[in-house]
A tleap script that builds the chain and sets N, CA, C and O, in Angstrom:
source leaprc.protein.ff14SB
mol = sequence {
  NMET ALA ASP GLN PRO LEU ARG ARG SER PRO
  PHE ASP ASP LEU VAL GLY THR ARG ILE VAL
  GLU ALA SER GLY ASN GLY VAL VAL ALA THR
  LEU ASP VAL ASP SER ARG HIE HIE GLN PRO
  THR GLY ILE VAL HIE GLY GLY LEU TYR THR
  THR LEU VAL GLU THR THR ALA SER VAL GLY
  ALA SER LEU TRP LEU GLY GLU ASP GLY ILE
  ALA VAL GLY VAL SER ASN HIE THR ASP PHE
  LEU ARG SER HIE GLY GLU GLY ARG LEU ARG
  VAL GLU ALA LEU PRO VAL GLN ARG GLY ARG
  THR LEU GLN LEU TRP ARG ALA GLU VAL THR
  ASP ALA GLU GLY ARG LEU VAL ALA CYS GLY
  ASN VAL ARG LEU ALA ASN LEU ARG CPRO
}
set mol.1.N position { 61.113 -30.554 38.874 }
set mol.1.CA position { 61.793 -32.159 38.102 }
set mol.1.C position { 60.951 -32.831 37.811 }
set mol.1.O position { 59.750 -32.761 38.069 }
set mol.2.N position { 61.580 -33.612 37.188 }
set mol.2.CA position { 61.070 -34.521 35.717 }
set mol.2.C position { 61.234 -35.777 36.240 }
set mol.2.O position { 62.203 -36.213 36.861 }
set mol.3.N position { 59.954 -36.461 35.866 }
set mol.3.CA position { 60.834 -37.906 36.230 }
set mol.3.C position { 61.583 -39.018 34.911 }
set mol.3.O position { 61.764 -38.858 33.704 }
set mol.4.N position { 61.906 -40.281 35.973 }
set mol.4.CA position { 62.411 -40.562 34.619 }
set mol.4.C position { 62.119 -42.484 34.940 }
set mol.4.O position { 61.679 -43.125 35.895 }
set mol.5.N position { 62.664 -42.854 33.510 }
set mol.5.CA position { 62.136 -44.580 34.176 }
set mol.5.C position { 62.442 -45.300 35.521 }
set mol.5.O position { 63.435 -44.953 36.162 }
set mol.6.N position { 61.921 -45.931 35.808 }
set mol.6.CA position { 62.162 -46.457 36.878 }
set mol.6.C position { 63.394 -47.980 36.647 }
set mol.6.O position { 63.583 -48.973 35.944 }
set mol.7.N position { 63.961 -47.203 37.840 }
set mol.7.CA position { 65.007 -49.108 37.845 }
set mol.7.C position { 65.122 -50.058 38.746 }
set mol.7.O position { 65.391 -49.753 39.908 }
set mol.8.N position { 64.917 -51.527 38.320 }
set mol.8.CA position { 64.882 -52.289 39.091 }
set mol.8.C position { 65.850 -52.544 40.139 }
set mol.8.O position { 67.016 -52.432 39.760 }
set mol.9.N position { 65.662 -52.896 41.507 }
set mol.9.CA position { 66.684 -53.025 41.852 }
set mol.9.C position { 66.897 -54.545 42.629 }
set mol.9.O position { 65.872 -54.987 43.147 }
set mol.10.N position { 68.268 -55.469 42.767 }
set mol.10.CA position { 67.906 -56.890 42.474 }
set mol.10.C position { 68.033 -57.013 43.783 }
set mol.10.O position { 68.163 -58.213 44.029 }
set mol.11.N position { 68.066 -56.285 44.888 }
set mol.11.CA position { 67.700 -56.385 46.316 }
set mol.11.C position { 66.268 -56.766 46.413 }
set mol.11.O position { 65.941 -57.717 47.123 }
set mol.12.N position { 65.035 -55.797 45.465 }
set mol.12.CA position { 63.788 -55.802 45.509 }
set mol.12.C position { 63.526 -56.644 44.600 }
set mol.12.O position { 62.733 -56.057 43.863 }
set mol.13.N position { 63.645 -57.316 44.336 }
set mol.13.CA position { 63.261 -58.853 43.537 }
set mol.13.C position { 63.904 -59.742 44.496 }
set mol.13.O position { 63.171 -60.641 44.907 }
set mol.14.N position { 65.153 -59.712 44.978 }
set mol.14.CA position { 65.482 -60.898 46.357 }
set mol.14.C position { 63.941 -60.999 47.461 }
set mol.14.O position { 63.325 -61.954 47.933 }
set mol.15.N position { 63.753 -59.428 47.541 }
set mol.15.CA position { 62.997 -59.374 48.851 }
set mol.15.C position { 61.017 -60.193 48.116 }
set mol.15.O position { 60.282 -61.024 48.649 }
set mol.16.N position { 60.847 -59.357 46.670 }
set mol.16.CA position { 59.142 -59.410 46.765 }
set mol.16.C position { 59.277 -58.531 46.300 }
set mol.16.O position { 59.067 -58.614 45.090 }
set mol.17.N position { 59.698 -57.098 46.815 }
set mol.17.CA position { 58.761 -55.629 46.431 }
set mol.17.C position { 58.507 -55.347 45.429 }
set mol.17.O position { 59.377 -55.075 44.602 }
set mol.18.N position { 57.273 -55.316 45.177 }
set mol.18.CA position { 57.001 -54.684 43.589 }
set mol.18.C position { 56.059 -53.320 43.880 }
set mol.18.O position { 55.071 -53.120 44.587 }
set mol.19.N position { 56.762 -52.591 43.094 }
set mol.19.CA position { 56.480 -50.984 42.557 }
set mol.19.C position { 54.729 -50.764 42.034 }
set mol.19.O position { 54.203 -51.094 40.971 }
set mol.20.N position { 54.428 -50.420 42.643 }
set mol.20.CA position { 53.019 -50.402 41.858 }
set mol.20.C position { 52.470 -49.269 41.187 }
set mol.20.O position { 51.759 -49.407 40.192 }
set mol.21.N position { 52.815 -47.930 41.770 }
set mol.21.CA position { 52.817 -46.652 41.163 }
set mol.21.C position { 53.929 -45.863 41.690 }
set mol.21.O position { 54.390 -46.172 42.790 }
set mol.22.N position { 54.417 -44.873 41.028 }
set mol.22.CA position { 55.506 -44.359 41.239 }
set mol.22.C position { 56.234 -43.615 40.590 }
set mol.22.O position { 56.756 -44.078 39.576 }
set mol.23.N position { 56.576 -41.791 41.102 }
set mol.23.CA position { 56.520 -40.573 40.577 }
set mol.23.C position { 57.386 -40.066 41.693 }
set mol.23.O position { 57.585 -40.535 42.813 }
set mol.24.N position { 57.852 -38.981 41.099 }
set mol.24.CA position { 58.540 -37.691 41.823 }
set mol.24.C position { 57.575 -37.568 42.900 }
set mol.24.O position { 58.285 -37.255 43.855 }
set mol.25.N position { 56.251 -37.634 43.357 }
set mol.25.CA position { 55.614 -36.677 44.496 }
set mol.25.C position { 54.728 -38.160 44.806 }
set mol.25.O position { 53.541 -38.064 45.119 }
set mol.26.N position { 55.540 -39.843 44.670 }
set mol.26.CA position { 54.385 -40.653 45.601 }
set mol.26.C position { 55.506 -41.630 45.217 }
set mol.26.O position { 56.423 -41.440 44.418 }
set mol.27.N position { 55.195 -42.886 46.073 }
set mol.27.CA position { 55.619 -44.342 45.623 }
set mol.27.C position { 54.428 -45.086 46.391 }
set mol.27.O position { 53.988 -44.773 47.497 }
set mol.28.N position { 54.025 -46.069 45.626 }
set mol.28.CA position { 53.050 -47.502 45.993 }
set mol.28.C position { 53.594 -48.807 46.032 }
set mol.28.O position { 53.748 -49.149 44.859 }
set mol.29.N position { 53.998 -49.793 46.874 }
set mol.29.CA position { 54.309 -50.335 46.505 }
set mol.29.C position { 53.617 -51.320 47.550 }
set mol.29.O position { 52.981 -50.995 48.553 }
set mol.30.N position { 53.989 -53.052 46.910 }
set mol.30.CA position { 53.088 -53.685 47.883 }
set mol.30.C position { 54.209 -54.889 47.925 }
set mol.30.O position { 55.165 -54.843 47.150 }
set mol.31.N position { 54.033 -56.105 48.980 }
set mol.31.CA position { 54.779 -57.346 49.016 }
set mol.31.C position { 54.040 -58.272 49.352 }
set mol.31.O position { 53.008 -57.842 49.865 }
set mol.32.N position { 54.117 -59.802 49.276 }
set mol.32.CA position { 53.372 -60.548 50.044 }
set mol.32.C position { 53.606 -61.196 50.866 }
set mol.32.O position { 52.568 -61.857 50.840 }
set mol.33.N position { 54.149 -61.595 51.642 }
set mol.33.CA position { 54.301 -61.903 53.119 }
set mol.33.C position { 54.688 -63.077 52.663 }
set mol.33.O position { 54.153 -63.420 51.609 }
set mol.34.N position { 55.812 -64.139 53.354 }
set mol.34.CA position { 55.082 -65.459 53.623 }
set mol.34.C position { 56.736 -66.064 54.564 }
set mol.34.O position { 57.731 -65.348 54.688 }
set mol.35.N position { 56.662 -66.936 54.889 }
set mol.35.CA position { 58.035 -67.415 56.035 }
set mol.35.C position { 59.137 -67.111 55.811 }
set mol.35.O position { 59.829 -67.145 56.829 }
set mol.36.N position { 59.789 -66.742 54.700 }
set mol.36.CA position { 60.523 -66.101 54.366 }
set mol.36.C position { 61.078 -64.983 54.400 }
set mol.36.O position { 62.209 -64.607 54.093 }
set mol.37.N position { 59.763 -64.235 54.990 }
set mol.37.CA position { 60.406 -63.035 55.600 }
set mol.37.C position { 60.108 -62.808 57.099 }
set mol.37.O position { 59.806 -61.682 57.494 }
set mol.38.N position { 60.198 -63.969 58.021 }
set mol.38.CA position { 60.044 -63.756 59.359 }
set mol.38.C position { 60.890 -64.013 59.649 }
set mol.38.O position { 61.746 -64.635 59.019 }
set mol.39.N position { 60.941 -63.385 61.307 }
set mol.39.CA position { 62.176 -64.010 62.406 }
set mol.39.C position { 61.639 -64.571 63.255 }
set mol.39.O position { 60.559 -64.311 63.785 }
set mol.40.N position { 62.554 -65.616 63.507 }
set mol.40.CA position { 62.438 -67.412 63.946 }
set mol.40.C position { 61.039 -67.243 65.060 }
set mol.40.O position { 60.640 -68.346 65.436 }
set mol.41.N position { 60.224 -66.015 65.652 }
set mol.41.CA position { 58.916 -66.450 66.442 }
set mol.41.C position { 58.070 -66.277 65.239 }
set mol.41.O position { 56.901 -66.637 65.377 }
set mol.42.N position { 58.398 -65.828 64.155 }
set mol.42.CA position { 56.666 -66.561 62.929 }
set mol.42.C position { 55.978 -65.469 63.125 }
set mol.42.O position { 54.776 -65.516 63.387 }
set mol.43.N position { 56.896 -63.931 62.987 }
set mol.43.CA position { 56.311 -62.557 62.512 }
set mol.43.C position { 57.573 -61.820 61.390 }
set mol.43.O position { 58.784 -62.036 61.451 }
set mol.44.N position { 57.046 -61.159 60.664 }
set mol.44.CA position { 57.885 -60.800 60.246 }
set mol.44.C position { 59.118 -59.650 60.631 }
set mol.44.O position { 58.865 -58.625 61.263 }
set mol.45.N position { 60.588 -60.035 60.100 }
set mol.45.CA position { 61.919 -59.109 60.614 }
set mol.45.C position { 61.359 -57.962 60.300 }
set mol.45.O position { 60.545 -57.644 59.433 }
set mol.46.N position { 62.092 -57.195 61.406 }
set mol.46.CA position { 61.867 -55.885 61.669 }
set mol.46.C position { 62.282 -55.126 59.936 }
set mol.46.O position { 61.496 -54.605 59.144 }
set mol.47.N position { 63.768 -55.325 59.803 }
set mol.47.CA position { 64.628 -55.343 58.592 }
set mol.47.C position { 63.007 -54.943 57.723 }
set mol.47.O position { 62.512 -53.822 57.607 }
set mol.48.N position { 62.544 -56.045 57.293 }
set mol.48.CA position { 61.568 -55.740 55.763 }
set mol.48.C position { 60.743 -54.503 56.264 }
set mol.48.O position { 60.215 -53.815 55.390 }
set mol.49.N position { 60.598 -54.193 57.402 }
set mol.49.CA position { 59.650 -52.862 57.147 }
set mol.49.C position { 61.125 -51.669 56.789 }
set mol.49.O position { 61.231 -51.071 55.719 }
set mol.50.N position { 61.784 -51.589 57.552 }
set mol.50.CA position { 62.870 -50.720 57.105 }
set mol.50.C position { 63.134 -50.883 55.474 }
set mol.50.O position { 62.960 -49.893 54.764 }
set mol.51.N position { 63.518 -52.028 54.940 }
set mol.51.CA position { 64.306 -52.288 53.564 }
set mol.51.C position { 62.500 -51.285 53.151 }
set mol.51.O position { 62.712 -50.072 53.144 }
set mol.52.N position { 60.804 -51.683 52.818 }
set mol.52.CA position { 60.148 -51.387 51.923 }
set mol.52.C position { 59.739 -49.784 52.357 }
set mol.52.O position { 58.978 -49.208 51.579 }
set mol.53.N position { 60.251 -48.971 53.671 }
set mol.53.CA position { 60.296 -47.466 53.829 }
set mol.53.C position { 61.284 -47.241 53.318 }
set mol.53.O position { 61.305 -46.108 52.835 }
set mol.54.N position { 62.462 -47.993 53.136 }
set mol.54.CA position { 63.744 -47.003 52.086 }
set mol.54.C position { 63.317 -47.261 51.081 }
set mol.54.O position { 63.058 -46.262 50.409 }
set mol.55.N position { 62.972 -48.760 50.342 }
set mol.55.CA position { 62.991 -48.134 48.975 }
set mol.55.C position { 61.912 -47.614 48.318 }
set mol.55.O position { 61.734 -47.592 47.100 }
set mol.56.N position { 61.084 -47.127 49.320 }
set mol.56.CA position { 59.827 -46.535 48.251 }
set mol.56.C position { 60.176 -45.014 48.918 }
set mol.56.O position { 59.504 -44.139 48.371 }
set mol.57.N position { 60.638 -44.755 49.461 }
set mol.57.CA position { 61.189 -43.207 49.567 }
set mol.57.C position { 62.461 -42.756 48.760 }
set mol.57.O position { 62.811 -41.580 48.853 }
set mol.58.N position { 63.099 -43.542 48.052 }
set mol.58.CA position { 64.542 -43.786 47.637 }
set mol.58.C position { 63.632 -43.643 46.133 }
set mol.58.O position { 63.683 -42.783 45.253 }
set mol.59.N position { 63.007 -44.570 46.238 }
set mol.59.CA position { 62.730 -44.840 44.167 }
set mol.59.C position { 61.870 -43.187 43.817 }
set mol.59.O position { 62.002 -42.505 42.801 }
set mol.60.N position { 61.134 -42.937 44.848 }
set mol.60.CA position { 60.235 -41.228 44.703 }
set mol.60.C position { 61.761 -40.451 44.741 }
set mol.60.O position { 62.266 -40.197 43.648 }
set mol.61.N position { 62.334 -40.157 45.704 }
set mol.61.CA position { 63.763 -38.864 45.768 }
set mol.61.C position { 64.097 -38.590 44.603 }
set mol.61.O position { 64.064 -37.493 44.047 }
set mol.62.N position { 64.760 -40.577 43.801 }
set mol.62.CA position { 64.936 -40.144 42.872 }
set mol.62.C position { 64.517 -40.199 41.507 }
set mol.62.O position { 65.272 -40.164 40.535 }
set mol.63.N position { 63.399 -40.279 41.488 }
set mol.63.CA position { 62.519 -40.228 40.523 }
set mol.63.C position { 62.218 -38.431 40.024 }
set mol.63.O position { 62.196 -37.889 38.919 }
set mol.64.N position { 62.029 -37.937 41.352 }
set mol.64.CA position { 61.742 -36.408 41.573 }
set mol.64.C position { 63.590 -35.625 40.973 }
set mol.64.O position { 63.735 -34.543 40.405 }
set mol.65.N position { 64.186 -36.151 41.177 }
set mol.65.CA position { 65.644 -35.635 40.980 }
set mol.65.C position { 66.068 -35.856 39.410 }
set mol.65.O position { 67.022 -35.393 38.785 }
set mol.66.N position { 64.813 -36.896 38.927 }
set mol.66.CA position { 65.232 -37.352 37.126 }
set mol.66.C position { 66.064 -37.331 37.272 }
set mol.66.O position { 66.587 -37.323 38.386 }
set mol.67.N position { 66.971 -37.298 35.549 }
set mol.67.CA position { 68.235 -37.005 34.770 }
set mol.67.C position { 69.188 -36.130 35.673 }
set mol.67.O position { 70.409 -36.272 35.595 }
set mol.68.N position { 68.404 -34.909 36.826 }
set mol.68.CA position { 69.951 -34.116 37.310 }
set mol.68.C position { 70.540 -34.977 38.505 }
set mol.68.O position { 71.496 -34.313 38.907 }
set mol.69.N position { 70.434 -36.193 39.315 }
set mol.69.CA position { 70.898 -37.290 40.202 }
set mol.69.C position { 70.641 -38.258 40.513 }
set mol.69.O position { 69.867 -38.926 39.828 }
set mol.70.N position { 71.043 -38.620 41.378 }
set mol.70.CA position { 70.338 -39.976 42.277 }
set mol.70.C position { 70.522 -39.354 43.782 }
set mol.70.O position { 71.500 -38.796 44.279 }
set mol.71.N position { 69.127 -39.674 44.374 }
set mol.71.CA position { 69.039 -39.822 45.677 }
set mol.71.C position { 69.323 -41.066 46.664 }
set mol.71.O position { 68.524 -42.002 46.698 }
set mol.72.N position { 70.518 -41.053 47.489 }
set mol.72.CA position { 70.821 -42.109 48.292 }
set mol.72.C position { 70.228 -41.834 49.774 }
set mol.72.O position { 70.229 -40.642 50.083 }
set mol.73.N position { 69.671 -42.822 50.838 }
set mol.73.CA position { 69.547 -42.634 52.089 }
set mol.73.C position { 70.964 -42.634 52.808 }
set mol.73.O position { 72.039 -43.208 52.637 }
set mol.74.N position { 70.244 -41.376 54.011 }
set mol.74.CA position { 71.315 -41.295 54.691 }
set mol.74.C position { 71.339 -41.112 56.410 }
set mol.74.O position { 72.312 -40.731 57.062 }
set mol.75.N position { 69.526 -41.624 57.133 }
set mol.75.CA position { 69.377 -41.791 57.764 }
set mol.75.C position { 67.922 -42.371 57.473 }
set mol.75.O position { 67.219 -41.768 56.661 }
set mol.76.N position { 67.431 -43.545 58.118 }
set mol.76.CA position { 65.991 -43.965 58.394 }
set mol.76.C position { 65.848 -44.650 59.745 }
set mol.76.O position { 66.600 -45.388 60.381 }
set mol.77.N position { 64.733 -44.199 59.953 }
set mol.77.CA position { 63.719 -44.279 61.273 }
set mol.77.C position { 62.769 -45.179 60.700 }
set mol.77.O position { 61.913 -44.714 59.948 }
set mol.78.N position { 62.792 -46.146 60.897 }
set mol.78.CA position { 61.437 -47.191 61.128 }
set mol.78.C position { 61.128 -47.506 62.153 }
set mol.78.O position { 61.952 -48.087 62.860 }
set mol.79.N position { 59.686 -47.219 62.677 }
set mol.79.CA position { 59.115 -47.829 63.682 }
set mol.79.C position { 58.132 -48.966 63.507 }
set mol.79.O position { 57.184 -48.839 62.732 }
set mol.80.N position { 58.312 -49.985 64.147 }
set mol.80.CA position { 57.436 -51.479 63.632 }
set mol.80.C position { 56.126 -50.677 64.992 }
set mol.80.O position { 56.490 -49.978 65.938 }
set mol.81.N position { 54.787 -51.022 64.710 }
set mol.81.CA position { 53.837 -50.801 65.307 }
set mol.81.C position { 52.682 -51.854 65.145 }
set mol.81.O position { 51.526 -51.617 65.495 }
set mol.82.N position { 53.100 -53.052 64.578 }
set mol.82.CA position { 51.667 -54.169 64.746 }
set mol.82.C position { 52.741 -55.502 64.226 }
set mol.82.O position { 53.481 -55.556 63.244 }
set mol.83.N position { 52.575 -56.150 64.921 }
set mol.83.CA position { 53.362 -57.452 64.326 }
set mol.83.C position { 52.318 -58.048 63.079 }
set mol.83.O position { 51.274 -57.486 62.747 }
set mol.84.N position { 52.735 -59.036 62.608 }
set mol.84.CA position { 52.692 -59.363 61.171 }
set mol.84.C position { 52.751 -60.694 60.285 }
set mol.84.O position { 53.392 -60.537 59.245 }
set mol.85.N position { 52.313 -61.739 60.444 }
set mol.85.CA position { 52.112 -62.856 60.269 }
set mol.85.C position { 52.641 -62.846 58.760 }
set mol.85.O position { 53.803 -62.645 58.408 }
set mol.86.N position { 51.539 -63.105 57.948 }
set mol.86.CA position { 51.666 -63.939 56.418 }
set mol.86.C position { 50.611 -62.579 55.949 }
set mol.86.O position { 49.906 -61.854 56.650 }
set mol.87.N position { 50.895 -62.601 54.187 }
set mol.87.CA position { 49.829 -61.788 53.551 }
set mol.87.C position { 50.307 -60.509 53.245 }
set mol.87.O position { 51.239 -59.932 53.806 }
set mol.88.N position { 49.268 -59.890 51.856 }
set mol.88.CA position { 50.095 -58.714 51.410 }
set mol.88.C position { 50.150 -57.243 52.511 }
set mol.88.O position { 49.230 -56.956 53.277 }
set mol.89.N position { 51.548 -56.372 52.355 }
set mol.89.CA position { 51.736 -55.585 52.993 }
set mol.89.C position { 51.735 -54.435 51.289 }
set mol.89.O position { 52.153 -54.646 50.151 }
set mol.90.N position { 51.107 -53.370 51.886 }
set mol.90.CA position { 51.064 -51.729 51.103 }
set mol.90.C position { 51.813 -50.851 51.719 }
set mol.90.O position { 51.679 -50.495 52.890 }
set mol.91.N position { 52.643 -50.467 50.925 }
set mol.91.CA position { 53.734 -49.103 51.640 }
set mol.91.C position { 53.055 -48.215 50.419 }
set mol.91.O position { 52.799 -48.607 49.280 }
set mol.92.N position { 52.804 -46.694 51.082 }
set mol.92.CA position { 53.032 -45.360 50.886 }
set mol.92.C position { 53.872 -44.772 50.943 }
set mol.92.O position { 54.227 -44.557 52.102 }
set mol.93.N position { 54.865 -44.036 49.679 }
set mol.93.CA position { 55.701 -43.037 50.493 }
set mol.93.C position { 55.226 -41.552 49.846 }
set mol.93.O position { 54.571 -41.432 48.810 }
set mol.94.N position { 55.804 -40.236 50.864 }
set mol.94.CA position { 54.907 -39.286 50.105 }
set mol.94.C position { 56.497 -38.555 50.488 }
set mol.94.O position { 57.260 -38.991 51.349 }
set mol.95.N position { 56.801 -37.101 49.431 }
set mol.95.CA position { 58.148 -36.703 50.555 }
set mol.95.C position { 56.829 -35.582 51.187 }
set mol.95.O position { 55.719 -35.154 50.869 }
set mol.96.N position { 57.993 -35.480 52.430 }
set mol.96.CA position { 57.439 -34.210 53.165 }
set mol.96.C position { 58.665 -33.022 52.987 }
set mol.96.O position { 58.482 -31.971 53.600 }
set mol.97.N position { 59.480 -33.113 52.449 }
set mol.97.CA position { 60.437 -32.002 52.097 }
set mol.97.C position { 61.504 -32.288 50.860 }
set mol.97.O position { 62.341 -33.184 50.970 }
set mol.98.N position { 61.435 -31.673 49.980 }
set mol.98.CA position { 62.616 -31.965 48.844 }
set mol.98.C position { 63.255 -30.565 48.594 }
set mol.98.O position { 62.665 -29.672 47.987 }
set mol.99.N position { 64.539 -30.447 49.126 }
set mol.99.CA position { 65.488 -29.501 48.687 }
set mol.99.C position { 66.456 -29.735 47.768 }
set mol.99.O position { 66.692 -30.839 47.278 }
set mol.100.N position { 67.403 -28.041 47.354 }
set mol.100.CA position { 69.112 -28.972 46.970 }
set mol.100.C position { 69.283 -30.240 46.682 }
set mol.100.O position { 69.212 -31.136 45.841 }
set mol.101.N position { 69.730 -29.686 48.539 }
set mol.101.CA position { 70.759 -31.442 48.689 }
set mol.101.C position { 70.160 -32.255 49.612 }
set mol.101.O position { 70.777 -33.162 50.171 }
set mol.102.N position { 68.728 -31.945 49.868 }
set mol.102.CA position { 68.351 -33.166 50.986 }
set mol.102.C position { 67.048 -33.614 50.727 }
set mol.102.O position { 66.280 -32.735 50.336 }
set mol.103.N position { 66.695 -34.493 50.816 }
set mol.103.CA position { 65.094 -34.545 50.878 }
set mol.103.C position { 65.038 -35.982 52.321 }
set mol.103.O position { 65.744 -36.829 52.869 }
set mol.104.N position { 63.193 -35.209 52.313 }
set mol.104.CA position { 62.843 -36.288 53.599 }
set mol.104.C position { 61.602 -36.685 52.799 }
set mol.104.O position { 61.055 -35.995 51.939 }
set mol.105.N position { 61.181 -38.108 53.284 }
set mol.105.CA position { 60.492 -38.806 52.749 }
set mol.105.C position { 59.552 -39.751 54.196 }
set mol.105.O position { 59.960 -40.338 55.197 }
set mol.106.N position { 58.468 -39.545 53.748 }
set mol.106.CA position { 57.485 -40.505 55.280 }
set mol.106.C position { 56.976 -40.939 54.348 }
set mol.106.O position { 56.568 -40.456 53.292 }
set mol.107.N position { 57.017 -42.324 54.956 }
set mol.107.CA position { 56.344 -43.642 54.286 }
set mol.107.C position { 55.755 -44.643 55.293 }
set mol.107.O position { 56.425 -44.866 56.301 }
set mol.108.N position { 54.449 -45.339 55.118 }
set mol.108.CA position { 53.678 -45.515 55.785 }
set mol.108.C position { 53.322 -47.350 55.402 }
set mol.108.O position { 52.687 -47.383 54.348 }
set mol.109.N position { 53.532 -48.614 55.896 }
set mol.109.CA position { 53.227 -49.309 55.859 }
set mol.109.C position { 51.690 -50.495 56.283 }
set mol.109.O position { 51.466 -51.158 57.296 }
set mol.110.N position { 51.264 -50.406 55.589 }
set mol.110.CA position { 50.156 -51.251 56.459 }
set mol.110.C position { 49.640 -52.457 55.700 }
set mol.110.O position { 49.939 -52.914 54.596 }
set mol.111.N position { 48.513 -52.947 56.904 }
set mol.111.CA position { 48.019 -54.787 56.268 }
set mol.111.C position { 46.939 -54.795 55.429 }
set mol.111.O position { 46.160 -53.851 55.303 }
set mol.112.N position { 46.891 -55.586 54.992 }
set mol.112.CA position { 45.202 -56.103 53.756 }
set mol.112.C position { 44.391 -55.655 54.661 }
set mol.112.O position { 43.469 -55.403 53.885 }
set mol.113.N position { 43.746 -55.169 56.282 }
set mol.113.CA position { 42.407 -54.345 56.310 }
set mol.113.C position { 42.764 -53.147 56.298 }
set mol.113.O position { 41.792 -52.392 56.330 }
set mol.114.N position { 44.245 -52.374 56.248 }
set mol.114.CA position { 44.289 -51.117 56.198 }
set mol.114.C position { 44.822 -50.790 57.055 }
set mol.114.O position { 45.070 -49.585 57.050 }
set mol.115.N position { 45.439 -51.796 58.579 }
set mol.115.CA position { 45.566 -51.484 59.927 }
set mol.115.C position { 47.492 -51.091 59.864 }
set mol.115.O position { 48.250 -52.010 59.555 }
set mol.116.N position { 47.933 -50.005 60.112 }
set mol.116.CA position { 49.159 -49.356 60.206 }
set mol.116.C position { 50.441 -50.335 60.695 }
set mol.116.O position { 50.401 -50.673 61.878 }
set mol.117.N position { 50.870 -50.519 60.389 }
set mol.117.CA position { 51.794 -52.103 60.965 }
set mol.117.C position { 53.178 -51.079 61.054 }
set mol.117.O position { 53.497 -51.069 62.243 }
set mol.118.N position { 54.006 -50.324 60.364 }
set mol.118.CA position { 55.344 -49.548 60.636 }
set mol.118.C position { 55.306 -48.538 59.398 }
set mol.118.O position { 54.849 -48.773 58.279 }
set mol.119.N position { 56.015 -47.120 59.956 }
set mol.119.CA position { 55.986 -45.658 59.699 }
set mol.119.C position { 57.468 -45.601 59.857 }
set mol.119.O position { 58.160 -46.234 60.654 }
set mol.120.N position { 57.940 -44.482 58.699 }
set mol.120.CA position { 59.515 -44.068 58.974 }
set mol.120.C position { 59.377 -43.282 58.310 }
set mol.120.O position { 58.255 -42.938 57.937 }
set mol.121.N position { 60.401 -42.752 57.948 }
set mol.121.CA position { 61.109 -40.893 57.774 }
set mol.121.C position { 62.504 -41.250 57.473 }
set mol.121.O position { 63.367 -41.366 58.343 }
set mol.122.N position { 62.786 -41.500 55.625 }
set mol.122.CA position { 63.903 -41.333 55.322 }
set mol.122.C position { 64.420 -40.272 54.734 }
set mol.122.O position { 63.831 -39.801 53.761 }
set mol.123.N position { 65.993 -39.507 55.354 }
set mol.123.CA position { 66.509 -38.923 54.701 }
set mol.123.C position { 67.325 -39.290 53.501 }
set mol.123.O position { 68.001 -40.311 53.380 }
set mol.124.N position { 67.141 -38.112 52.438 }
set mol.124.CA position { 68.120 -38.708 51.529 }
set mol.124.C position { 68.965 -37.373 50.938 }
set mol.124.O position { 68.570 -36.208 50.881 }
set mol.125.N position { 70.219 -37.918 50.530 }
set mol.125.CA position { 71.153 -37.167 49.854 }
set mol.125.C position { 70.988 -36.936 48.299 }
set mol.125.O position { 71.019 -37.882 47.513 }
set mol.126.N position { 70.828 -35.756 47.939 }
set mol.126.CA position { 70.651 -35.612 46.350 }
set mol.126.C position { 72.200 -35.637 45.655 }
set mol.126.O position { 72.978 -34.684 45.692 }
set mol.127.N position { 72.385 -36.547 45.208 }
set mol.127.CA position { 74.199 -36.353 44.428 }
set mol.127.C position { 73.476 -36.278 43.002 }
set mol.127.O position { 72.536 -36.721 42.344 }
set mol.128.N position { 74.782 -35.237 42.983 }
set mol.128.CA position { 74.866 -34.427 41.065 }
set mol.128.C position { 75.553 -34.819 40.389 }
set mol.128.O position { 76.458 -35.157 41.152 }
set mol.129.N position { 76.019 -35.190 38.950 }
set mol.129.CA position { 76.979 -35.330 38.342 }
set mol.129.C position { 77.794 -34.194 38.219 }
set mol.129.O position { 78.846 -34.255 37.582 }
savepdb mol mol.pdb
quit
């Protein structure tokens, strides 16, 4: 499948996600966490980890499909492994399985010291015109 140009999501702009590398074979993104991303206890809201996992998986899956369609998430299972307060997070998503109708991608979220703070699997449906 051929890669296509990356389309930005307004939601990613709102959150602050920056796609650093992107192809149908993998995606790397970063996000600088600050108090806007916190839950009331002062640590990252779990929904942010889920967002990062789904964003990177969706970008990679859609790039893999290229002009043959788009990929949309149908399942997201993200585990929160370590609390995080502030600073840069890095997310890397890689394909586990890519088929005619479905894809499975796995993403890992690490902090600036390389510690795993969250990981998840996203199942995506390939929608074709």
